[in-house]
N, C-alpha and C positions, 0 to 999 in steps of 0.2 A: 628124710625124703622117702616117699612110699614107692614100693616096687611097682612095676608095670601092671602086674596082675591085680594088685590091691587098688590101683587107680581106677582100673576099669570097673571093679566091683563097687567102689564108692560112688562114682558118678552115674551109674546105671540103675541105682535103686530108686524106683519110683512106684507110685500106686495108681491103678486105673479104676479104683472102686467107684469114684464119683462119676467118671465118664460112662462106666457100664450101667450104673443105675439111672443116669439121665437119659441114656439111649432107649430105655424101656418105657418111655412115656411119650405120648403124642402131644406135641406142643399146641396143636389145634384142637385135638379131641378132648383134652383135659379142661378146656375153657367152658364154663357153664353157659347155658343159653337162657336169656331172659324170656319169660312167657307173658305176653300181654293178657289182660283180663278177658278179652274177646276171643281168645283161642282155647279150643278144647282138644285134648289129645286122647286118642284111643289106641294104646299100644297092644301089640300081639307078638308072639314069638318070632315072626318073620317080617314085621313092619309096623309102622305107626300111621294112623289116620289123623290128619291135621284138619280141623274144621274151624273156619273163621267167617267174617262178614262177606268175603268174596267167594266162598265156596268150600269145597272139600277136596283134599288130595292125599295120596298115600305115598309114603317113603319106604321102600323095601330095604331090608338089611339082613345079614346072616344071623343065625341063632346065637352066636357068641356075643352079639351086641346087647348091652344092658342099659335100660333107661331108668333114671331115678328122679322123681319130682320132689324138689326141696322147697319148703316154705310156700308152696302153691304158686310161685311166680318164677321159679328157676328150675331148669331141666339139666341134669348131668348125664353125660354119655360116657360109658365105660365098656371094657371088654373083659372076658373071662380070664384070659392069660396074656398079659402084656409082653411076655417073653417070646411069644410067637410072632414072627415077622408079618405074616399075612393079616393077623388081627390088628396089629399096629397100623398097617397101611390102610385098612378099611375104617379104622376108628375115626381118624380125622375127616375122611371123606363123608362118612355118615353124619357126623356132627354138622358139617357144612350143608349137606342136603336138607337136613331137618331145619336148620336156620333159614335157608332159602325158602322152604315151604311155609314157614311161619310168616316171613315177610311177604310172600306172595299172597297168602290168604288174608292178610290185614291191610297192607298198603298197595301191593302189586309192584310191578317193575315197569319202568318207562325208559325207552332208548330213543334219542333223536338222531336223525340222519340228515346230513347237509349235502346238497348238490352244488359243487363249486366248479364253475366253468361257464364260458360264454354260451348262452342258449340252453344251458342245462335247466330242466324243469320237470316237475312231476304232477300228476293229477290222479285222483281216485275216481274210478268209474265202475259201472256194472260189468260183470264178466259175461260175455256172450254165451258161455257154457252153462250159466246159471248156478244156483246153489246145489252142491252135490256133497256126498259124504267126505268130510275132512276139509272142506273149503267153504268160505263165507259167501260166495257169489259176487265178490268184488275183486278188482285187480288194480294194480298200479300201472299207469301209462307214463313211461319216462322217456325223456329225450336227453341222452347223455353222450352226444358226439358221434353217434352212428348215422348212417344214411337212412336208418329206419327207426321206428319207435320200439322200445323194449316194454314188454308186458309181463308183469309178475303177479300171479294169482295170490290172493291173501288167504291164509289158513283160517279156519273157523275159531281157533283159540287165541288169535291175535287181533287186537283192535288197532286200526290204522287211521291216523288223521293227517291230512295235508294242510298244515296251518298256513303255509305260504308256498309259492311255486318251487322254492328251493329247499324246503324243510319238510321232512316226513317224521312223524312221531308215532312210535310203536308202544302199545300198552298190552301187558299180559301178566298173568299170575304165575307163569312158569319161567324161571330165569333162563333155563337151557333152551326152551322153545323160542323165546324172544331173541336170544343171541344167535340161534341158528337162522332165523328168518332175516335178521339184520345182515348176517354174513352172506346170505343168498342175494340180497339186494346189492350189497357192496361189491360182489364179485363181477358185476356187469361193468364197473368202471372203478378199479382200484386206484387210490391216490398215487399219482406219479410225482417224482421228486424234482422235475425240471420246471414245470409251470405251476405246480401245486393244484392241478385239476383232479377231479374225481369225486367219489362218494365217500364222505367222512362219517364215521360212526362216533357219536358222542363228542368227547373232547380230543379226538384223534388229531395228531399233528404230524406233518412231514417236514423233515429238514431239506430245504431246497439245495440242489446242486448247481454249481456254475457250469455253464456250457463252455467247452474248450473251443476257442476260435482259432482257425489256422491262419 
């Protein structure tokens, strides 16, 4: 029988080498990025310019981010010192931003919005304020349950289509910009959980709640 001090020593001997080494790698940042043939990259110490069929955009990043093009169709993102927490944090984010820029310049992003509710409808019309810096000169005219119509001006970098009175389709080369504009439209009538009415973005679903009756 082992003494109490020996028992504690035996069962508390373990190694953390594998956990420590695994923590120094970004699971997202270490993944290679496939490069389509129609994409051209122009890296610099503070960013990379992505040029494709739909235009050109620039992704800024700190100086410790390193890009390595492998086999002309794969891009690897790395950092100078993975032991620094700030570099690991920005590593994965930069890889995601570059991937979104590549997709945006080749295919673009599309987000549908659905108006669910009795009398809910939308139409695209000319903006009375006209075309001005930052805006396309169009606006959305929506009926979403208020006593008045809701008007949402359309930014110049987002293309809007109203394929049916209850469906709005957004197209843009910038994933962040299209998500922001979709959120601005949705905030006018967020989906509610009792009747399931509201403005739904993409495949958004709401679990309906039962009304408590007295």
